[in-house]
C-alpha positions, 0 to 999 in steps of 0.5 A: 463483502467487496470483491479483493480486486474491485478493493484493489482497483479502488486503492490503486486509482485512489494512490493515483488521483492523489500523484503517488509515484508508480503504484503497483500491486502484487499477488503473493497469496501463492508465496506468502502466509501473511497477506494475499496481494502487495500494493506498493506505491512512493511519494517524493517526500516524507509529508506527501507519504503521510499525507497519502497514509492519512487519506488512504487510510481514512477512504479504506475505513469510511467508504469500504468499511474496512478494518486497518492497522498500520505501522510507521505513521511516526516516522513517514518514511514507510508506512503500512497499511494492513487490511488483512488480505492487502498489505499498502505498503506506501514509501517515501521514493528513496526508502523504496528504492532501497529496499526494492520489494518489487524485486523480493516479491517478483523473484519469488514466483 
């Protein structure tokens, strides 16, 4: 089993290589019962969000052998990839600004 920090580092590196906007990881294990970490990133277009999702989801499954559940891929302004320990939120830039998940979770610490 790959350590969770290595998975987070891998995901953040993939997001940066794919030119995702401001990818961040937030530790929520003391705040949440449904996941330990949130990763949030965005793109300038829905096409970019969908491409980012398709690439990352495929790499998680094939390269890291991680089972994922997804939601939102039919309307790609906000797509979620759930690995259990890590929940990845891929946003269109304007949708990310509107929901501002970073501030919701950072204010709870």
